[in-house]
C-alpha positions in Angstrom: -197.8 -34.2 25.8 -194.1 -33.9 23.1 -191.1 -35.6 24.1 -189.6 -33.0 27.1 -193.1 -33.3 28.5 -192.8 -37.3 29.2 -189.3 -37.2 29.5 -189.3 -34.8 33.2 -192.6 -36.6 34.0 -191.1 -39.9 34.2 -188.3 -38.8 35.6 -185.4 -39.0 32.4 -183.8 -38.1 29.5 -185.4 -37.3 25.2 -182.7 -39.8 24.2 -183.8 -42.6 26.7 -186.9 -42.3 24.8 -186.2 -42.0 21.6 -184.0 -45.4 22.5 -187.3 -46.9 23.6 -188.8 -45.8 21.1 -185.7 -46.8 18.6 -186.0 -50.7 20.2 -190.1 -50.5 20.1 -191.0 -50.0 23.6 -192.5 -46.7 23.4 -195.3 -45.7 20.5 -193.5 -43.5 17.8 -196.5 -41.2 17.2 -196.6 -37.4 14.8 -198.2 -34.8 14.8 -198.8 -32.8 11.8 -195.6 -31.5 12.6 -194.0 -34.1 12.6 -193.8 -34.4 17.4 -193.5 -37.1 18.5 -196.8 -37.4 20.6 -197.2 -39.0 23.9 -200.2 -40.2 26.5 -200.6 -41.3 30.2 -200.9 -44.6 28.5 -196.8 -44.2 27.1 -196.5 -42.8 30.9 -197.2 -45.6 32.4 -195.6 -48.2 29.9 -192.3 -45.7 31.0 -193.1 -46.0 35.2 -193.7 -49.8 34.0 -190.2 -50.2 32.2 -188.3 -47.6 34.5 -190.0 -50.4 37.9 -188.7 -52.9 36.5 -184.9 -51.5 35.7 -184.5 -50.3 39.1 -185.4 -53.8 40.3 -182.4 -55.0 38.1 -184.3 -56.5 34.6 -182.8 -55.8 31.5 -184.5 -53.2 29.2 -185.4 -56.4 26.7 -187.3 -58.3 30.1 -189.2 -55.1 30.4 -190.7 -56.1 26.9 -193.2 -59.0 28.0 -194.8 -57.0 30.1 -195.0 -53.6 28.4 -196.6 -55.8 25.5 -199.3 -56.2 28.1 -200.1 -53.3 29.0 -200.4 -52.7 25.8 -203.1 -55.5 25.4 -205.3 -53.8 27.6 -204.9 -55.2 30.3 -205.1 -53.5 33.6 -201.1 -54.3 35.1 -198.0 -55.3 32.7 -197.5 -58.2 35.0 -201.0 -60.1 33.4 -199.8 -61.5 31.5 -198.5 -65.1 31.4 -195.4 -63.5 29.0 -194.5 -61.5 32.1 -195.4 -63.7 34.3 -192.7 -66.4 32.7 -190.0 -63.4 32.7 -191.1 -62.9 36.7 -189.3 -66.8 37.2 -187.0 -66.2 35.3 -186.1 -63.7 37.3 -186.6 -65.1 40.2 -184.5 -68.5 39.5 -181.4 -65.8 38.0 -182.1 -63.8 41.6 -181.6 -67.3 43.7 -179.0 -68.5 42.3 -177.0 -65.0 43.0 -177.9 -65.3 46.4 -176.3 -68.7 46.7 -173.6 -67.6 45.1 -173.1 -64.5 47.3 -173.4 -67.0 50.1 -170.3 -68.7 49.1 -168.4 -65.7 48.6 -169.5 -64.5 52.2 -168.1 -67.7 53.9 -165.0 -67.0 51.3 -164.7 -64.6 52.5 -165.4 -65.2 56.4 -163.0 -68.2 56.5 -160.1 -65.8 55.2 -160.6 -63.0 57.7 -160.4 -66.2 60.2 -157.7 -67.3 58.8 -155.9 -63.8 58.5 -156.5 -62.6 62.3 -155.5 -66.2 63.2 -152.0 -65.9 62.4 -152.5 -62.0 63.2 -153.2 -63.2 66.8 -149.5 -66.0 66.4 -147.4 -63.5 65.4 -147.8 -61.2 67.8 -147.6 -63.9 70.5 -144.8 -64.9 68.9 -142.9 -61.4 69.0 -141.4 -59.5 66.7 -139.0 -61.8 65.2 -139.3 -64.9 63.9 -137.7 -68.3 64.3 -134.3 -67.6 62.5 -134.0 -64.1 64.6 -135.3 -61.1 62.2 -137.2 -59.3 62.2 -141.0 -59.6 60.9 -142.9 -57.2 58.5 -144.4 -54.4 60.3 -147.5 -54.0 58.8 -147.9 -50.7 57.5 -151.6 -49.9 59.1 -151.4 -52.0 62.2 -147.8 -50.7 63.1 
């Protein structure tokens, strides 16, 4: 199949396929007319790359999976190098999840403090200790 058909079947653009080719992830085979030619195995490689990228893997992180498929393995994640990438990605994700938990806690604390302050202001009326009018929040009136 030609590059346009492969792009359509893979759900990507011909520009992306050329980029993958330039990065050595997609083979660069040409027919007698100089047109790029691809087969079902190339589509399989692209689907592996796309799935991993959907999971948040960087393009270069897909290389061991592509190489595993090219080596004839039934799946791209059955080689030691692919498993190592999975382990690194899980460690990275665990760190991000931990950091997100910390940020969530900080936001929850800020919200609690802001709600407390708003309740205190509401209970004290619209004037501060000096008798001056407090600024009004445009969102609440």
